[in-house]
N, C-alpha and C positions, 0 to 999 in steps of 0.2 A: 416548486415545493412538492414533495412526495405526497401521495394520497394518504388520508388518515387511516391508521390501522386500528381496528376495533380492539379495545382493551379486553384481555382475557380475565376470567374470574380470578380474583385475588388469590384463591387457594391454589391455582395452577402455578403461580410464579415461584413460590417457595424461596423467596429471596431475602427475607428479613431474619436477622439473628439477634441475639441479645447484645446490648451495647458492651463494648470491651474497654470503655473509658476507665482510666485509673489503674489498669493492669499492666504488667510487663508483657509487651507484644513481640512475638516472633513473626517477622515479615519475610516472605519468600518472593523473589522476583524471577521472571524468565522472559526471554524474548524469543519469538518464533516466526516461522514463515520466511518470506523473502526480505531482503533489506529494505529500509526506507530511512530517509534523513531525519530520524527522530528517536531511534532506539536508545542511543547513548544518552540523549537529553532526557528521555522519559525515566531512565534509571536514576539519573542525577536528581531530577526534580521530585520524584517520588521520595527518594532518600531525604532530600532537603526538608520536605514537609513532615515526614515522620520525625526527623531530628527536632524540628521546631515544636512538634506536638510534645515531645519529651521535655524540651526546655521550658515549655509553657505549663508543664504539669498535667497535661491532658492524659498522659499515660505515665506509668511509674518506671518503666524500663523498656529497652529496645534492643532487638537483635535483627540484623539485616543479613539474610542468607540469599546467595545467588545460585540459581540452578543453571548449570552449564548446558548449552545447546538445546534450549527449549524443553519441550515435553520429554525428549529423550533423557535429559538430565534428571527429571523427576522420576522417570521409570527406572533408571539405573542407579539413582542415588548420588549422582555426580554433582556435588555442590560445594560451596565454601561460604564461610561467614566472614564478612568484612569487619575487621577489628575497629574499635572506636578510635584508635590512633590514626586510622586512614580516613576518617569521616571528613576532615577538613579539605580533602582533595576532590570531593565529589563534583564540584562545580566545573572542573576541567572537562568532564564528559560532555558538557553542553556544546563543546566546540570540536567534538570528535565524531567522525562518521562511523558507519558500521555499528556493530554491537560489541560492547566490552565483555559480554558473557556468552557469545555464540548463538547461532540459530540452527534450526532443523525443521523439516516438514514431517510431522508425525500426527497421524490420526488415531486418537485413543480408541475409537470404535472400530478400527480396522485391525482385527486380531491377527489375521494372516500376515499382514505387513509388519506389525510389531514383533511377531515371533520370528519372521524371516530375517529381520535386521538385528535380532539378538537383544531386543529390549525387554522381552518377557520369555518365560519358559513355556514349554508346551502345556496346555491346559490352564494357564493363568489368564486372567482378565486384565487388560491394561488399565481400566478404570479402577479396579480394586488395587492393583499394584501401585498406581499413582497415589491413590488415597492412603494406602498404608505407609508410603514413604513420607507423605505430608504429616501424617499422624506421628510417625517415628521421630520426625524432626520437630514435632510440636509446633507446627505452623498455625498461626491464628489467622493470618491474612496472606493470600496469594495474589500477586499482581501478574496478570498475563498481558504481555505487551506484544500485539500482533494485529493482523488483519481479520477479515471476516471468518476465515477458517480457524484461526487461533481462538477467536472469541466464541464461535459456535461450539468449538470443543470445550472451551471454558464453561459454556452453558451446560453441556452434558456432564462435565465433571462437577460443577456446582450442584446440579440436581442429584447426582449420584451421592455426593457427600451428604446432602440433606436427607435423602431417602434411606441411605444405608449406614450413615455415621452421624446422624443427628445434627447435620449442618455445622460440623465442628470447625470448618474453614470458611472464612469469608473470601469471596473471589471478586477482585476488582480488575476489569479489563481496561486496557488502554488501546485505542483504535489507530493503528498505523497502517496505511497503505497509500502508495503514490497514485493509485487509480482513483481515489476518492469515490469509491463505489459501494459504501456500506450503508445499508438502510437501518435506522432512520437518522443517520448522522450527517449533519450539514457539511462538515469539513473534517476530513481525517488528517492525522499527523503526517507530515512529510510531503504531501502532494504539492504544496506551494513551492517548497524548496526544490523539489525534483523538476518542476516546470521551469524554474529559473535556471537550473543547471543544464537542462536540455537545450535551452536557448543559447547558453554559453557554448555548449558543445557544437551547435550548428553554426555559430558565428565563425568558427574555424573551418568546418566541413564545407560551407558554402563556397569557400575559396577554391575548392577543387573544380568548380565550374570553369575556372580559367585555365585548367590544365589540358583541356581537349575541346575541339569544336563539337557541337551538338552533344553536350553532356547531359545525362539524366542522373539526378541524385535523388534517391529515395531515403528519407530519414524515418527509420522505424522507431516508434516511441512505445514504451510499455503501456499495457492496458488491454486485458483479456476481453472484457465485455463492455467496458466503459471508455468513452472517448474524452473524458475530462482532461487527462494529462496531455494528450495530443493537442487538443484545442488550446489549453492554457499555455503550453510550450510555444505554440505558434503565435499566440497573442504577445507573449513576452519577447519573443525574437523580433517580431515586427515593430514593437516599441523601440527596441534597441536599434534596429535598422533605420527607423525614422529619424533618429538623433545622430546618425553617423554622417561625418563629412567625407564625401567620396571624391573630393578634389575637383573633378570636372565631368560634366555630362557627356563630353566627347569620348571618354573611355568606354569601350564596349562592356566592361564590368561596371555596371551602374546599379541604381536602386532597383530598377525593374528586373534585372537579371539576378539580383541577390534576394529578391522577394520570394515568398512562398506562392506557388502557382496552383496547388491543390492540397486539400485537407480531407483525408479519408478516415472515417471513424466507424465503429460497428453500428452506431445508431443511424447513420446516413445510408440510404440505398445507393449502391455503387453500380453504375452502368459503365463498365470498363471500356466498351467500344466507343460510347459517346464521349467519355472523358479523354480517350485517346485522340479522337478527332479534335476536341477543343485544345488539348495540350500540344498537338502537332503545330497549330498556329502559333502558340507561345514559343515553341522550339524554333520555328522559322524566324520569329521576330527577335528573340533574345539569344539564340545559340545555346540555350540550356533550359532545363525544366527541373524545378525543385518541388518534390512532393513530401508532405508530412503524412504518415499513416500510422494508426494505432495497430499494434501487433495482432489484435483480435479481429481486424477487418478481414472479411472474406473467409474466415476459418471454417464455417459450415460448408462452404462450397469446396474448399480444399479437402476436408475430411470426406465428403461424399465422393469426391474424385478418387481419393486413395482407396476407400472401401470398395468402390466400383471396380478397381483394378486389383482387388484382393490383397492390398497392402495393409499391414498392421498399423493402427493408429496409436502412437505412444502416449501413455497417460501416467500421471503421478498417483500418489497414494490416495488423493482425494477424488480421483477420477477425471481431473482436468486434463485436457489435451496438452501435451508438452510442446509449447509453441516453438521453442528453439530447434526442435527436432523436425517439425513439419515445414519450417522455414517459409512463412508467408512472404517475406521480402523477395526471396528467389522466385516465388510464384508470380508476383506482380512484375518484377523487373523484366522477366523474359517476355511477358505479353506486352507491357507498355512500351518497351524499347522498340518493338516492331511497329507499333502504332505511330510513334513520334519520330521514327527513323533516327534513333540515337546512334552515335558512333561509339560512345562509351557509356557504361552504366555502372554505378556503384550503389550499394546498399549499406548505410551506416546506422548502427544501433546505439542510441544514447542511454539505454536503460541502465546498464551497469555503472556508467559514469554518473548518472543522475541519482540513482538510488543509494549510492555509497557516500554521498556528500554529508557533511555535518548540517544540522538544522539551521535554517536562517532565523532572523529575528521574529518574523511572523509565526513560524512554527514553534519557536521556543516559548513565545508568549502563550500560544494556544495550549501547548503541553503543560506549561506552568499552571494555567487556570484550571485545567482538568485534573492535574495532579493534586492541587490544593483541595479541591472538592472531593477527589477520590479518597484522600486520606481521612477527611472529615466523615465521609460516608462509611468507610471501613470502621472507624471508631464508634460510629453510631450503630454498627451491625448490619449495614445494608450492602448487599452484593449488587453488581451490575457493571455494564460497560460504560465508561465515562465518555461523554461527548455532547455536542450541541444537538439536542433532540428537536429535529425540525417538525415533528408531529405534535409538539406541545407549543402552546401560545408563547411567543417571545423567544423561541428556540433556546431554552435555558440549558446550561451545562448541568448535567445530572447523571446519576448512575442509571443508565437505560437498562430496562429489564432484558436479560440475556435472550429470552424467548423472542424478542422483537428484532434481534440483530440478524441481518441477512446480507449476503453479498449480492452483486449483480445490479446495483442501482444504476440506472441509465443516466447518461449525461443529457441535460435539458437543452435540446437543439434550439428552442425558441428564445433563449437569452439574447438580448439586444446586441451585446458586444460580439457574440458569435455570428449572428446573422449579418451584422455590419462587416465583419471580417470576410465572410464568404462573398459578399457583394463586391468588396474592394479588390479581391483577387480574381473576380470574374467567374466564380464557380456557380453562382446563381444570378 
């Protein structure tokens, strides 16, 4: 469990508004950041509970407006209203991957980037432009569906609206990220689905070990700073492997060769030389080595190496290192291949496969629980990011104060299931 965060003075939060019960409510929705297996379902279930609120007489009228491509849609006014004749079809989105309204990575406080990309004119402030668009559209409630970057930007926008425009828009965040790395939320939307999908991905990829003697397979899993997805994907894959009937132990392609032989995540100290020596023995015994590693593993070392050689480190609008451009997989594959004397090496990335899936039952239920309370909170006039607040007794689902939302939550290495897995694969 994350450490307790001291509560700020109530006057700092600026999160309560007047109740909007009984009124005609104009709701805006946007999805933002990278994909996760929950965006479509979040849109569907938020709409479901708003429609239920209308049917139950909690509000007198309802308009559902979709902003296209995240914050860029709010800045440019690119949106559309879903007519009541289409409301009966919302449920279908629960079983659709991706986002029905598009995503983008936009930082409202990065004026230079917003101007460069044509979202604002020279001299304009993105926060004011966004606020004015919401006021023009007469939005009462804005749902921001995204990860920590999306919701920290929602916090800034919510405070700006309160300070500069009398809190005229209630902001309700929905926390999606397959990394499960948002403080203080116990479980973010899409992480469980992505782990299952990553396991399915590797069920096929592992067969490549039979294509060549002394094969090294590196499975790169998404996760910039947090190893949750890598660890959980490994756990789900090993559960599947344990239940597979592999016909005969005489075949060289057996349970041992198909198992995971190493799990590298940002939270674990990695001694590549020592791991190379250990995995050389695995290669000699099995004719292959299978490594799961989080994409953020070793990034600091790679960046230092690039900077030492005068190379420019690519970064996005939020200042994050662009991982696909520095290519951690290539970095590890070159070095580990030499240590284990591999004849062939492949790096396979499950991220895009996993994150674009439709939400599974676990995630749909979690999304539904948060959407229901999110709509209730909005009607009561309370802004916040919906989620299981692990810093409150009982981990209740509630509108968590935006000021407490932060990224970079580390994976807890001491969990029994993870330690057991490391022992079973011989890593500790």
